[in-house]
PAKE-791522 format. One record per residue (C-alpha): x, y, z; residue number from 1; residue in one letter. Coordinates in steps of 0.05 Angstrom, whole numbers, plus 5000, padded with zeros to 4 digits. Layout:
REM residues N
{east->X&north->Y&up->Z&k->NUM&r->a}
...
//
This chain:
REM residues 363
{east->7239&north->9225&up->9409&k->1&r->m}
{east->7272&north->9231&up->9341&k->2&r->l}
{east->7293&north->9163&up->9312&k->3&r->r}
{east->7345&north->9153&up->9258&k->4&r->a}
{east->7358&north->9085&up->9227&k->5&r->g}
{east->7429&north->9069&up->9206&k->6&r->i}
{east->7428&north->9025&up->9144&k->7&r->v}
{east->7475&north->9001&up->9090&k->8&r->g}
{east->7506&north->8940&up->9058&k->9&r->l}
{east->7544&north->8892&up->9103&k->10&r->p}
{east->7615&north->8912&up->9122&k->11&r->n}
{east->7609&north->8987&up->9107&k->12&r->v}
{east->7622&north->9008&up->9179&k->13&r->g}
{east->7551&north->9014&up->9205&k->14&r->k}
{east->7560&north->8980&up->9272&k->15&r->s}
{east->7629&north->9011&up->9283&k->16&r->t}
{east->7597&north->9080&up->9272&k->17&r->l}
{east->7538&north->9063&up->9316&k->18&r->f}
{east->7583&north->9040&up->9373&k->19&r->n}
{east->7623&north->9104&up->9368&k->20&r->a}
{east->7561&north->9148&up->9367&k->21&r->l}
{east->7528&north->9114&up->9426&k->22&r->v}
{east->7595&north->9102&up->9461&k->23&r->a}
{east->7568&north->9053&up->9512&k->24&r->n}
{east->7529&north->9010&up->9462&k->25&r->a}
{east->7553&north->8939&up->9453&k->26&r->k}
{east->7535&north->8925&up->9380&k->27&r->a}
{east->7581&north->8872&up->9351&k->28&r->d}
{east->7626&north->8895&up->9295&k->29&r->a}
{east->7655&north->8837&up->9257&k->30&r->a}
{east->7682&north->8824&up->9187&k->31&r->n}
{east->7626&north->8782&up->9160&k->32&r->f}
{east->7555&north->8794&up->9133&k->33&r->p}
{east->7494&north->8793&up->9180&k->34&r->f}
{east->7537&north->8805&up->9242&k->35&r->c}
{east->7478&north->8849&up->9265&k->36&r->t}
{east->7412&north->8811&up->9265&k->37&r->i}
{east->7370&north->8846&up->9318&k->38&r->e}
{east->7371&north->8921&up->9313&k->39&r->p}
{east->7414&north->8954&up->9366&k->40&r->n}
{east->7384&north->9017&up->9396&k->41&r->v}
{east->7422&north->9073&up->9430&k->42&r->g}
{east->7398&north->9140&up->9457&k->43&r->v}
{east->7448&north->9197&up->9455&k->44&r->v}
{east->7446&north->9268&up->9481&k->45&r->a}
{east->7447&north->9321&up->9427&k->46&r->v}
{east->7510&north->9363&up->9438&k->47&r->p}
{east->7491&north->9435&up->9454&k->48&r->d}
{east->7543&north->9481&up->9486&k->49&r->e}
{east->7488&north->9532&up->9501&k->50&r->r}
{east->7460&north->9489&up->9557&k->51&r->l}
{east->7523&north->9493&up->9599&k->52&r->g}
{east->7526&north->9568&up->9591&k->53&r->v}
{east->7453&north->9578&up->9611&k->54&r->l}
{east->7460&north->9529&up->9668&k->55&r->g}
{east->7515&north->9571&up->9699&k->56&r->k}
{east->7475&north->9635&up->9690&k->57&r->l}
{east->7414&north->9605&up->9724&k->58&r->s}
{east->7454&north->9563&up->9774&k->59&r->k}
{east->7412&north->9504&up->9750&k->60&r->s}
{east->7412&north->9440&up->9791&k->61&r->k}
{east->7412&north->9397&up->9728&k->62&r->q}
{east->7424&north->9402&up->9653&k->63&r->i}
{east->7377&north->9363&up->9608&k->64&r->v}
{east->7395&north->9359&up->9534&k->65&r->p}
{east->7347&north->9336&up->9480&k->66&r->t}
{east->7360&north->9266&up->9454&k->67&r->r}
{east->7361&north->9227&up->9390&k->68&r->i}
{east->7354&north->9152&up->9382&k->69&r->e}
{east->7399&north->9115&up->9333&k->70&r->f}
{east->7377&north->9046&up->9309&k->71&r->v}
{east->7432&north->9002&up->9279&k->72&r->d}
{east->7395&north->8960&up->9227&k->73&r->i}
{east->7428&north->8898&up->9199&k->74&r->a}
{east->7462&north->8900&up->9131&k->75&r->g}
{east->7416&north->8895&up->9071&k->76&r->l}
{east->7434&north->8855&up->9010&k->77&r->v}
{east->7407&north->8845&up->8940&k->78&r->k}
{east->7342&north->8808&up->8946&k->79&r->g}
{east->7324&north->8836&up->9015&k->80&r->a}
{east->7255&north->8857&up->8990&k->81&r->s}
{east->7242&north->8783&up->8976&k->82&r->k}
{east->7269&north->8761&up->9044&k->83&r->g}
{east->7342&north->8749&up->9026&k->84&r->e}
{east->7389&north->8757&up->9085&k->85&r->g}
{east->7331&north->8764&up->9134&k->86&r->l}
{east->7309&north->8823&up->9091&k->87&r->g}
{east->7236&north->8826&up->9112&k->88&r->n}
{east->7255&north->8833&up->9185&k->89&r->q}
{east->7306&north->8888&up->9170&k->90&r->f}
{east->7258&north->8927&up->9125&k->91&r->l}
{east->7205&north->8925&up->9180&k->92&r->a}
{east->7254&north->8958&up->9227&k->93&r->n}
{east->7267&north->9015&up->9178&k->94&r->i}
{east->7193&north->9031&up->9173&k->95&r->r}
{east->7193&north->9054&up->9245&k->96&r->e}
{east->7246&north->9109&up->9240&k->97&r->v}
{east->7238&north->9183&up->9223&k->98&r->d}
{east->7300&north->9188&up->9178&k->99&r->a}
{east->7350&north->9141&up->9147&k->100&r->i}
{east->7425&north->9147&up->9154&k->101&r->v}
{east->7453&north->9107&up->9097&k->102&r->h}
{east->7525&north->9090&up->9111&k->103&r->v}
{east->7564&north->9084&up->9045&k->104&r->v}
{east->7633&north->9055&up->9042&k->105&r->r}
{east->7682&north->9105&up->9012&k->106&r->c}
{east->7748&north->9074&up->9033&k->107&r->f}
{east->7789&north->9016&up->9008&k->108&r->d}
{east->7820&north->8962&up->9051&k->109&r->s}
{east->7849&north->8894&up->9037&k->110&r->e}
{east->7831&north->8874&up->9109&k->111&r->d}
{east->7756&north->8887&up->9104&k->112&r->i}
{east->7719&north->8848&up->9051&k->113&r->i}
{east->7664&north->8881&up->9010&k->114&r->h}
{east->7601&north->8840&up->9000&k->115&r->v}
{east->7602&north->8858&up->8925&k->116&r->a}
{east->7677&north->8847&up->8917&k->117&r->g}
{east->7697&north->8920&up->8904&k->118&r->s}
{east->7685&north->8991&up->8929&k->119&r->v}
{east->7632&north->9027&up->8888&k->120&r->d}
{east->7587&north->9072&up->8930&k->121&r->p}
{east->7539&north->9090&up->8873&k->122&r->v}
{east->7527&north->9016&up->8859&k->123&r->r}
{east->7517&north->9003&up->8933&k->124&r->d}
{east->7466&north->9060&up->8938&k->125&r->i}
{east->7428&north->9033&up->8878&k->126&r->e}
{east->7427&north->8964&up->8909&k->127&r->t}
{east->7395&north->8989&up->8973&k->128&r->i}
{east->7348&north->9037&up->8936&k->129&r->d}
{east->7324&north->8979&up->8891&k->130&r->l}
{east->7307&north->8935&up->8951&k->131&r->e}
{east->7272&north->8991&up->8988&k->132&r->l}
{east->7234&north->9011&up->8925&k->133&r->g}
{east->7212&north->8940&up->8911&k->134&r->l}
{east->7188&north->8932&up->8983&k->135&r->a}
{east->7148&north->8997&up->8976&k->136&r->d}
{east->7120&north->8976&up->8910&k->137&r->l}
{east->7093&north->8912&up->8941&k->138&r->a}
{east->7062&north->8953&up->8997&k->139&r->q}
{east->7029&north->9002&up->8949&k->140&r->v}
{east->7002&north->8948&up->8902&k->141&r->e}
{east->6972&north->8911&up->8961&k->142&r->k}
{east->6939&north->8974&up->8987&k->143&r->r}
{east->6914&north->8992&up->8917&k->144&r->c}
{east->6877&north->8926&up->8912&k->145&r->d}
{east->6843&north->8939&up->8978&k->146&r->r}
{east->6825&north->9012&up->8966&k->147&r->v}
{east->6802&north->9004&up->8894&k->148&r->r}
{east->6738&north->8969&up->8916&k->149&r->k}
{east->6723&north->9022&up->8968&k->150&r->q}
{east->6736&north->9078&up->8918&k->151&r->a}
{east->6673&north->9062&up->8880&k->152&r->r}
{east->6630&north->9093&up->8934&k->153&r->t}
{east->6678&north->9130&up->8981&k->154&r->n}
{east->6709&north->9197&up->8964&k->155&r->k}
{east->6765&north->9190&up->9015&k->156&r->d}
{east->6784&north->9123&up->8984&k->157&r->a}
{east->6783&north->9155&up->8915&k->158&r->q}
{east->6832&north->9208&up->8938&k->159&r->a}
{east->6878&north->9155&up->8969&k->160&r->e}
{east->6875&north->9112&up->8907&k->161&r->l}
{east->6896&north->9171&up->8863&k->162&r->e}
{east->6958&north->9181&up->8907&k->163&r->v}
{east->6973&north->9107&up->8909&k->164&r->l}
{east->6970&north->9101&up->8833&k->165&r->e}
{east->7018&north->9159&up->8825&k->166&r->r}
{east->7066&north->9126&up->8873&k->167&r->l}
{east->7059&north->9059&up->8838&k->168&r->k}
{east->7077&north->9090&up->8771&k->169&r->t}
{east->7138&north->9124&up->8801&k->170&r->a}
{east->7162&north->9061&up->8837&k->171&r->l}
{east->7152&north->9020&up->8774&k->172&r->d}
{east->7198&north->9070&up->8739&k->173&r->d}
{east->7252&north->9060&up->8791&k->174&r->g}
{east->7240&north->9126&up->8827&k->175&r->k}
{east->7236&north->9136&up->8902&k->176&r->m}
{east->7170&north->9156&up->8935&k->177&r->a}
{east->7204&north->9219&up->8962&k->178&r->r}
{east->7215&north->9241&up->8889&k->179&r->q}
{east->7139&north->9245&up->8879&k->180&r->v}
{east->7109&north->9313&up->8895&k->181&r->e}
{east->7057&north->9304&up->8950&k->182&r->l}
{east->7017&north->9354&up->8990&k->183&r->t}
{east->7012&north->9348&up->9066&k->184&r->e}
{east->6942&north->9321&up->9058&k->185&r->e}
{east->6965&north->9268&up->9009&k->186&r->e}
{east->7022&north->9248&up->9055&k->187&r->r}
{east->6973&north->9239&up->9111&k->188&r->e}
{east->6930&north->9192&up->9067&k->189&r->l}
{east->6988&north->9143&up->9058&k->190&r->i}
{east->7022&north->9154&up->9125&k->191&r->k}
{east->7000&north->9086&up->9152&k->192&r->q}
{east->7041&north->9050&up->9098&k->193&r->l}
{east->7107&north->9074&up->9127&k->194&r->g}
{east->7139&north->9076&up->9058&k->195&r->l}
{east->7214&north->9066&up->9062&k->196&r->l}
{east->7232&north->9109&up->9002&k->197&r->t}
{east->7190&north->9167&up->9028&k->198&r->l}
{east->7235&north->9176&up->9088&k->199&r->k}
{east->7286&north->9233&up->9088&k->200&r->p}
{east->7357&north->9206&up->9077&k->201&r->i}
{east->7427&north->9225&up->9097&k->202&r->i}
{east->7486&north->9192&up->9063&k->203&r->y}
{east->7542&north->9181&up->9114&k->204&r->a}
{east->7604&north->9171&up->9071&k->205&r->t}
{east->7651&north->9129&up->9112&k->206&r->n}
{east->7722&north->9149&up->9093&k->207&r->v}
{east->7792&north->9134&up->9118&k->208&r->s}
{east->7825&north->9180&up->9169&k->209&r->e}
{east->7866&north->9214&up->9114&k->210&r->d}
{east->7804&north->9233&up->9075&k->211&r->d}
{east->7762&north->9259&up->9133&k->212&r->l}
{east->7777&north->9333&up->9121&k->213&r->a}
{east->7770&north->9335&up->9045&k->214&r->t}
{east->7733&north->9273&up->9024&k->215&r->g}
{east->7753&north->9235&up->8961&k->216&r->n}
{east->7728&north->9218&up->8891&k->217&r->d}
{east->7679&north->9167&up->8919&k->218&r->w}
{east->7648&north->9220&up->8963&k->219&r->v}
{east->7640&north->9266&up->8903&k->220&r->k}
{east->7601&north->9211&up->8868&k->221&r->e}
{east->7555&north->9204&up->8928&k->222&r->v}
{east->7544&north->9280&up->8928&k->223&r->e}
{east->7520&north->9276&up->8856&k->224&r->k}
{east->7469&north->9223&up->8876&k->225&r->v}
{east->7447&north->9264&up->8936&k->226&r->a}
{east->7431&north->9325&up->8893&k->227&r->v}
{east->7381&north->9284&up->8853&k->228&r->k}
{east->7351&north->9254&up->8916&k->229&r->d}
{east->7345&north->9318&up->8958&k->230&r->n}
{east->7389&north->9284&up->9009&k->231&r->a}
{east->7444&north->9307&up->9055&k->232&r->k}
{east->7516&north->9282&up->9054&k->233&r->v}
{east->7560&north->9278&up->9115&k->234&r->v}
{east->7633&north->9256&up->9114&k->235&r->i}
{east->7649&north->9211&up->9173&k->236&r->v}
{east->7704&north->9162&up->9192&k->237&r->s}
{east->7678&north->9105&up->9234&k->238&r->a}
{east->7749&north->9088&up->9252&k->239&r->q}
{east->7764&north->9158&up->9276&k->240&r->v}
{east->7699&north->9160&up->9316&k->241&r->e}
{east->7718&north->9095&up->9350&k->242&r->s}
{east->7785&north->9125&up->9370&k->243&r->e}
{east->7752&north->9188&up->9398&k->244&r->l}
{east->7715&north->9146&up->9450&k->245&r->i}
{east->7780&north->9134&up->9487&k->246&r->e}
{east->7800&north->9208&up->9489&k->247&r->l}
{east->7781&north->9265&up->9536&k->248&r->s}
{east->7743&north->9324&up->9509&k->249&r->e}
{east->7806&north->9366&up->9502&k->250&r->e}
{east->7845&north->9308&up->9470&k->251&r->e}
{east->7787&north->9296&up->9421&k->252&r->s}
{east->7788&north->9369&up->9401&k->253&r->k}
{east->7863&north->9368&up->9389&k->254&r->d}
{east->7858&north->9302&up->9350&k->255&r->f}
{east->7803&north->9329&up->9304&k->256&r->l}
{east->7841&north->9394&up->9293&k->257&r->e}
{east->7902&north->9354&up->9273&k->258&r->a}
{east->7859&north->9319&up->9221&k->259&r->l}
{east->7834&north->9386&up->9195&k->260&r->g}
{east->7761&north->9381&up->9219&k->261&r->v}
{east->7722&north->9421&up->9271&k->262&r->e}
{east->7672&north->9370&up->9296&k->263&r->e}
{east->7662&north->9295&up->9303&k->264&r->g}
{east->7613&north->9252&up->9265&k->265&r->g}
{east->7559&north->9254&up->9318&k->266&r->l}
{east->7552&north->9330&up->9314&k->267&r->k}
{east->7554&north->9328&up->9238&k->268&r->s}
{east->7501&north->9274&up->9233&k->269&r->l}
{east->7454&north->9307&up->9284&k->270&r->i}
{east->7462&north->9375&up->9250&k->271&r->r}
{east->7446&north->9345&up->9182&k->272&r->a}
{east->7387&north->9306&up->9211&k->273&r->t}
{east->7357&north->9368&up->9243&k->274&r->y}
{east->7366&north->9408&up->9180&k->275&r->d}
{east->7337&north->9353&up->9136&k->276&r->l}
{east->7275&north->9344&up->9180&k->277&r->l}
{east->7266&north->9419&up->9191&k->278&r->g}
{east->7276&north->9415&up->9266&k->279&r->l}
{east->7292&north->9471&up->9315&k->280&r->r}
{east->7314&north->9475&up->9388&k->281&r->t}
{east->7287&north->9522&up->9440&k->282&r->y}
{east->7311&north->9527&up->9512&k->283&r->l}
{east->7283&north->9535&up->9582&k->284&r->t}
{east->7325&north->9554&up->9642&k->285&r->t}
{east->7317&north->9564&up->9716&k->286&r->g}
{east->7344&north->9542&up->9783&k->287&r->e}
{east->7315&north->9472&up->9778&k->288&r->q}
{east->7340&north->9456&up->9708&k->289&r->e}
{east->7363&north->9481&up->9640&k->290&r->t}
{east->7334&north->9440&up->9584&k->291&r->r}
{east->7333&north->9436&up->9508&k->292&r->a}
{east->7268&north->9420&up->9471&k->293&r->w}
{east->7262&north->9398&up->9398&k->294&r->t}
{east->7206&north->9425&up->9355&k->295&r->i}
{east->7188&north->9428&up->9282&k->296&r->v}
{east->7204&north->9493&up->9246&k->297&r->a}
{east->7143&north->9538&up->9241&k->298&r->g}
{east->7112&north->9517&up->9308&k->299&r->m}
{east->7075&north->9571&up->9346&k->300&r->t}
{east->7088&north->9586&up->9419&k->301&r->a}
{east->7028&north->9545&up->9443&k->302&r->p}
{east->7050&north->9486&up->9401&k->303&r->q}
{east->7121&north->9491&up->9428&k->304&r->a}
{east->7092&north->9494&up->9499&k->305&r->a}
{east->7054&north->9430&up->9483&k->306&r->g}
{east->7119&north->9394&up->9473&k->307&r->v}
{east->7131&north->9402&up->9547&k->308&r->i}
{east->7060&north->9384&up->9567&k->309&r->h}
{east->6993&north->9385&up->9533&k->310&r->t}
{east->6965&north->9427&up->9591&k->311&r->d}
{east->7015&north->9482&up->9572&k->312&r->f}
{east->6986&north->9486&up->9502&k->313&r->e}
{east->6913&north->9481&up->9524&k->314&r->r}
{east->6919&north->9535&up->9577&k->315&r->g}
{east->6971&north->9579&up->9541&k->316&r->f}
{east->6969&north->9653&up->9559&k->317&r->i}
{east->7035&north->9680&up->9535&k->318&r->r}
{east->7110&north->9664&up->9527&k->319&r->a}
{east->7164&north->9708&up->9557&k->320&r->e}
{east->7217&north->9705&up->9503&k->321&r->t}
{east->7289&north->9725&up->9497&k->322&r->v}
{east->7342&north->9702&up->9447&k->323&r->s}
{east->7399&north->9660&up->9474&k->324&r->y}
{east->7451&north->9711&up->9452&k->325&r->n}
{east->7414&north->9770&up->9484&k->326&r->d}
{east->7407&north->9732&up->9549&k->327&r->l}
{east->7480&north->9711&up->9552&k->328&r->v}
{east->7504&north->9781&up->9534&k->329&r->t}
{east->7460&north->9811&up->9588&k->330&r->s}
{east->7486&north->9762&up->9640&k->331&r->g}
{east->7419&north->9746&up->9672&k->332&r->s}
{east->7345&north->9745&up->9658&k->333&r->m}
{east->7335&north->9805&up->9705&k->334&r->t}
{east->7387&north->9846&up->9666&k->335&r->a}
{east->7356&north->9825&up->9600&k->336&r->a}
{east->7288&north->9849&up->9624&k->337&r->k}
{east->7317&north->9916&up->9646&k->338&r->e}
{east->7346&north->9925&up->9576&k->339&r->k}
{east->7278&north->9910&up->9545&k->340&r->g}
{east->7304&north->9847&up->9511&k->341&r->l}
{east->7251&north->9801&up->9541&k->342&r->v}
{east->7188&north->9802&up->9500&k->343&r->r}
{east->7117&north->9779&up->9515&k->344&r->s}
{east->7093&north->9737&up->9456&k->345&r->e}
{east->7023&north->9711&up->9443&k->346&r->g}
{east->6991&north->9652&up->9408&k->347&r->k}
{east->7013&north->9672&up->9338&k->348&r->e}
{east->7087&north->9677&up->9353&k->349&r->y}
{east->7132&north->9629&up->9313&k->350&r->i}
{east->7186&north->9601&up->9358&k->351&r->v}
{east->7257&north->9612&up->9332&k->352&r->k}
{east->7320&north->9571&up->9339&k->353&r->e}
{east->7354&north->9588&up->9405&k->354&r->g}
{east->7295&north->9623&up->9437&k->355&r->d}
{east->7295&north->9619&up->9513&k->356&r->v}
{east->7223&north->9613&up->9535&k->357&r->l}
{east->7182&north->9617&up->9598&k->358&r->l}
{east->7109&north->9598&up->9588&k->359&r->f}
{east->7052&north->9628&up->9626&k->360&r->r}
{east->6989&north->9584&up->9625&k->361&r->f}
{east->6925&north->9572&up->9662&k->362&r->n}
{east->6889&north->9504&up->9664&k->363&r->v}
//
C-alpha cells in the first residue's frame, strides 16, 4: 500500500488536514508545538468515480477501491536532526514512507501562533530541508566509513562508495539527495539507507478559505521552490477540509463550487501523489466485485497481474483488455466484444491508465 507522510513545522495545519483526509481519525489538533508525538496513521479509499459505473454495469456485489495510507508525523523544528523536539523519533517515521507531503503555512492568523513568530513559507521549507539534509548526511557519512574498508577488495562496495561520496558532496553543499542524478542501479545500492531527502515531495500549501481558488503570494513563493526541487504543489485549506466532513456529498460539491474549486484536498493530494510517483490504476470487474489496482507506469500485463497474486504473474497466459471508456460506451463486456473492442494482449503489453483487465493464467 502506498504510504505518504505528512510533515511540517508545528502549527501549520498538519493534524487538522490529516483529520479531514481520514475523516474518522482522532489525531489531536491543538495550538501548541509537539501536540502530535506518536504518528497517527489513517487509511483512506482513493476516490474513483469509475468504480461505481463499472459496478452497475457488472451488477457487482461489492466495490473495492485502491487505498493510500497517510501518516501524520509530529512537527519538526530546528535542531531535529540532533534530537531537538523528539527529532530522531520523528525522522525515523519519515524514513518509512514512499512520499512526503510537506504542509506549508500560507495563511495569517492572530489566533494561531507560528513557531518562528511570523509566516514565511520559504524559510519554513528551508528549516525542514536543513534538518532532513543533516540527518541524511549523518547517515551517509556513517555508511561511508563502513563501506570504505570493504571497497579495497569488493567491487560492489566500490560502486556503493562512489555513489555515497557523490551524495555526501551534495549534502555538504546544502543540496537534497533527490537533486543528485542517480541511475536505478545506483538507487538500489543506497536503498537501505532510506534517505529522507531522496523521497519525492509534495508541498501542500495550507491557505485560508478565501485563497483556496487562486492561491496567494506565499503560494507563488512555494511554487518557485518546487520548480527547483522537481516537486508538486497542491493548494489546500485544512479548515475547509474539516468543514467538508460534516456535509453530504451534494452539499460538499455545492460548497466547493461556491469557493471556485472543483475538488477537495484529498483528491488533489492523491492525484499529485500518483503523478509524482508515476502510478497508474487499472480495473477489474465482474459479478463478485469491481476493484481498482495501483501499479507503476510501464508495468507489463504479467507484472500487473502479479499485483493481484504472484500466481497470476507466474502462470500468465494473456490479458483480455478493454479501455474503461469503450466498455462504458458499449454498455457491457459482451457488447464490447461484439464491437471488437476487447483485445487479447500478451506478455509484452504495457498496461494503460483505465484499462479494464481479465487475466487468463495457468499454474
